[in-house]
N, C-alpha and C positions, 0 to 999 in steps of 0.2 A: 485358535488363538483369539484372545479377547483384548481389545484396546479401549481405553477411555480417553477421549480427546477433550481437554478443558480449554475453553476459549471465551473471551469476553464478547467477541464480535461474531454473531451468528444470526441468521434470519429470525425475526424480521428486521434486524439491523441492516442499514444500507451502507454504501461506501466501499472503497477498495479493500479495506482490512478484512472484509467478510470472506472474500473469494477463496483464499488459500485453505481456510478451515472447512468451508462448505464443500470444496472439491475433494479434499481428503476424505471427508465423511461420505461423500457420494461414491468414490471409486474404491475405497478399501474393502467394502463388503464383497464386491465382485471378485476380489483376489483371495477370498476365503478367510478373511479376518472379520470376526464379529466386532462391530463398531458401535460404541456408545459415545454420546456427546453430552458434556455438561456445559451449559451456558446460562446467563442470567435470564430471569423472567422478564424484566423490564429495566435495563440499566440507563433509561432516559437518554438514549442515543441522540446525537445531533441529527442524524438522518435515519429514516425508517423506509424500508422497501418491502411493502406487503406483498409484492408480486414475486419475490424470490421464493422458489420452491424449496421445501425441506427435502433432505435425502430420503428416499423411499425405503431403503434397506438398513438404516441405522436407527438406533434408539436414542431419542433426544430427551434429556433430563434438564430440569430447570432448578436453579437455586435463587431464592429471593435476592434481589439487588438492594443493598443499602449503601447509599453514597450520593454524591452530588450529581445533578443533571449535567449532561454534556453541554458545553458552551464554547463559543468562539470569543474569548475574552478580549483579545486584541481589537477585534471589530467593535465590541461594546464600548471600549475606552477611547476609540479614535474620535478626535475632534472635540472631546469633552474637556472641561477645565473647571478650576475652582471647586466649589462645594460638590457640584455634580460629579466631577471626576473622583473626588475623595470618597464619596458615598459608594460609587461603583467599585473602586479599588478595595474598599473595606469589605464589600460583599464577596470578594475572592480570597480573603485571608484564610478562611477555613480550609479550602481545598489546597491552598499553597503549602499548608502545614503538614499535609498528608504525605508520608514517605513510604515507598519510593515514588508513588504517584497517587493521584486522586481516586483511583479505582481500588485501592488496597482494602477498603472497607468491605468489598464483596467477599473477601476471604473469610469473613465471620460466618457466612452461610455456605460458601463454596467448599471450604475445607471439610466440614463435617458431612456434607452431602457427597463429596467425592469419596471419602472414606467409606461411607455407607454403600455406595455403588460398587466400589472395588470388592468389598466383602460379600455383598449379596449376589453379585454377578460373576464372581470369580475372575476378575480382571487380571490379566498378566502384565500389561504395560500401560502406564499413564503417560499421555503425550500432552504437554502443556505448551501453548503457543503464545508468544508475546510480540508486539506490545499489547497491553501495558505490561511492564516488567513484573508487576506485583502478582500476575498470574503464575509466575514461576514458583512463588512461595507455596502455592497449592501442591505442586508436584513434590517439593521437598517434604511437606508435611505428610502427604499420603504415603510416600516411600517409607518414612520413619514409622508411621503408624501400622502399615500393612505389610511392608516388605516387597510390595510390587516394584517392578522395574520402572525407571523414570527416564523419559526422553524429553529434553527441552528443545523446542523449536523456536528459533530466533528469526523473526521476519525483519527485525531491525537490530542494530547493535544495542547491547545492554548498557554500554558505557558511553560510546560516542555516536552521534547521529548528525547528519548534515543540516537538520532543521532546528536543532536545540541550541538555545543560548548557552554560552559557556562562562558568562560573567555574572557578578552579583552574588550576594550572600545566599539568596534562595536557590539560585542555579547551582552554586557550589554544593549546597546541602543535598539537592536532588542528585547531583552527579555522584557524590559520595555514597548515597543510598543505593543508586543503581550499581555502583562498583561492588557494594556489599552483596547485592543479589547475584551479580556476575560471579563472585567468589563462591557463593553458595551453590550455584549451578555447576561451576567447575569442579567443586569438591564432592558433590553428591550425585549428580546426574549420571546415569549409566551410559548415555550417549547424548550428543548435542547435534542438532540439525540446524543449518543456517540457510538463508535464502540467497546468499551471495558469498563468493570466495573471500572478499575483503572482511566480512564478518567472521568467517572461519579463521583467517589469519590472526585477527585480533584475539579471538577466543583461545586459540592454541597458545597464545602468549601468556595466558594465566594458568597454564599447566593443568588442564582438565584431567580427571581420572579416567574418563571414557573417550571413545573416538569422537572426532568432530568431522561431520560429513556435510558437504555443500549439496543441497537439493534446491535448485532455483525454482522460481515460479514457472508455470507453463502456459501454453496457448490452449485456450478452450475453443477450438474451431467450431464445434457443434453449436456453440452459443450464438453464432452468426447465421445459422441456417434460416433461410427464408428472408433474410435482409438483403436488399438490393441497392445498387448504385445507379443513379440516373444523372446525367450531365445537365447543367442549367446554363444560363447566360452569365453567371458570376462564378468566380473562382472561390470555392468554399474550403476554408482551412479550419479544422476543428481541434480544440484542446478540451479534453475531458478530465475533470479532476479539480479539486479545490486548491486554493492558494493559502499557504501557511508557512510560518518560519521564514527560511531564506529563499523559498521558491518565489521568483520575482518576474512578472510579465513586462516590467517597464522597458528593459532593453529591446525586447521584441516589438513592443508597441511603438517605440521610437523608430525601429527599423521599418515598420509598416508605414509610418508617416513619411520617412525619408525615401521610401521606394517609389512614390508617385503613382502607384497602382490604384486605380479607381474601381475597377470591376471586380472587387474582392469583398468577401464577407468572412471575417474571422469570428468563429463562434467559440465562446468560452462557456463550457457547460459545467456548472458547479458553483461553489461559493467564490465570490470575487470581493477582495477587501476594499473598504471605502477609500483608502489612500490610493490604491491602484485605479479605482474608478475616477478619482479626481485627476490623476495624471493622464488617464485616457482622455478625459474631457478637455484637458488643457491642450491636447494635440489636435483637437478639432477633427477627429476621425469619422464622426458622423455615422453613416450607415455602413461603414467598412468594418465595424465591430458590432457583434450581437452578444449580449449577455443573457444566458439561459440559466435560471436557478436550478438547483439540484433536481434531477429527474430519476425515476427508477432505472435500474441497470439496463433492462431491455430497451428502453427508449434511448439511453445513452449509446448503446451498441448500434442502434439503428442510425443515429446521427453520425457515428463514426464511419459506418459502412457507406453511408450516402454522403461522403465528403470527397473532394478532389485530392486532399492531402490532410495529414494529421500533424499536430504540433505537440512535440514532447519537450518538456522543460525539466531539467535536472540541474540545480546549481552546483558550482564547483565547491563552494563553502570551505575555502581554505584547503582544498584537496580531498576533503571527506566525501564529496559527491562522486569521485572517480570510481569508487567501488559499488555505487548504487545501481542495482538492477531490479527496479521496481516491477510490480505486477503489471503496471500500465504499459511497460515496454512490450510484454508478451501479449497483452490485449490488443495493442496497436498492430503487432505482427499478425495476429489472428484476423484482424479486420481487413488485411490485405489491401490497404491503400498506402500510397507513398508517404513517407514520414520525413518531416523537417525536425531533425533531432537537435535541439538547443541544449547540448549536454557537454560535459568535459570531453574535449576531443581525444584525450588519451585515456578515457575511462572505459569501464566494462560495457555500458550501454552503447557508446559509439562503436566499439569493436563489433558488437553483435549486429548493429545496423549495417555496418560495412560488410561483414561476413555474409549476411543474408541478402545483400543488395537491396535492402528495403527502403533506402532513402538517402538524404544528404545530411551532413553533420556540420554544425557550427557551434562555437562556444556560446554558452547561455548569456554571457555579458558582452559579447563582441558585436556591437551594433552594425558596423559595416559588413561583417561576415554574415550576419543574419539577414541584412538587407539583400545582399548578393544571392544568398540561398533562396530567399523568397522570390526575387526577380527571376531566377533560373527556373524554379518550379512553375511560376506563372507563365513564363514564355513557353515552356513545354506544354502546359495545359492549353494555352491559346492556339498552339499549332497542332493540337490533337495528338500529341505524343506523350502525354503523361498517363501512362496506363497503370492499372493496379499492380500490386507486387505479390503475386501468389508464390508461396514458398515451394521449393522442390519437395518431392516425396520424402527425400532423406531428411531435409530440415523439418518437415512437418512431424515426422516420427520422432526426431531427436528432441523437439521442443514441446511436444504434446504434453498436456497435463497428465494424461493417463500414464505416460512413460515415467513421469516424475513420481507419481504415487506408487508405481511399481518399485522404484528405487527405495522409497520409504518403507514399503512392505518388506522388501528384502532385509533392510536394516532391523526392522522390528522383529523379524523371525530369528535373527541371530541372538536376541536377548531372551527369548522364551525358554 
């Protein structure tokens, strides 16, 4: 069986969005499925990780990227006013007019390249993974042109998302365009895979023609091989990942200030918004917070393993965050350090943390609850009772990335 995986995020791109595609391409060949990958040559990613290894048994093809460079526009506009603000805003108009998203221009080269690969390599199934949603248009075009089966992999909702704005003319246009992509996927994809059951429930609501299967992200335990934990004289709590949309560190920062704990270092690894930095400075946290710019994944994993606890932040976002089960949850579980989960208490992430016994849960916007959870973890660390959280063999097998890719392979074989 031969599969073509189409993804915008693939090494040397960095960031969390790369891992699902990379691990699928790394594990599928071992299961007897010939795997080809189509990714951009240089989509001007916000982050690049040259240390990420490409899969050794998959064929990687590139299609020239034509489109705007990745930017953190909210950060660029923060604190600006007058003419300076107007000029900066004007520079973003072009990308805001692109529907369903700013990466849709890649389709001009990706679609003909994908069709050529399918025909020349005898591909049986095209697997397109989003975000961005525009990648799904490649799958629809290839299916129509070649008759190959099409599986749409949804890492995020095509319609709703906890970090997306829902108001304003531009946001409404984007939402309608995403809804159009969702209808296209529902009416033409032979199967739909999602990263969370909440996305599956939403997708089933638009009457898809094929099955909808939840295959969550998984734990890459081997990625932490050789990385060690060593206790120091400060309680080190690490958050890995960038802040965007509704993900907000302010309630936790306030809880940290209210806790009165001095021998603590909270490390934020990744992009930190200017407004969040200003709020942090206003609290006078001093050396209790360390901001670390984006680092390659291996270095990020080392910081996670060498932490006394890990901070997970998922906003409620009007209830939409309850279904979020991001790849970061599984990365933290694989790090096997205690987790302070600032997440919707009745959500999927909270349930998994409780089921595995991997940490404590408090609502992301509940400052007193966050303060109490932080004080509890610190007290256990101070008393030498805050141990790592190794998963049981049963949980390791159940949550492993290899097991999840096996589930995907089983689905793909039903379509051949």
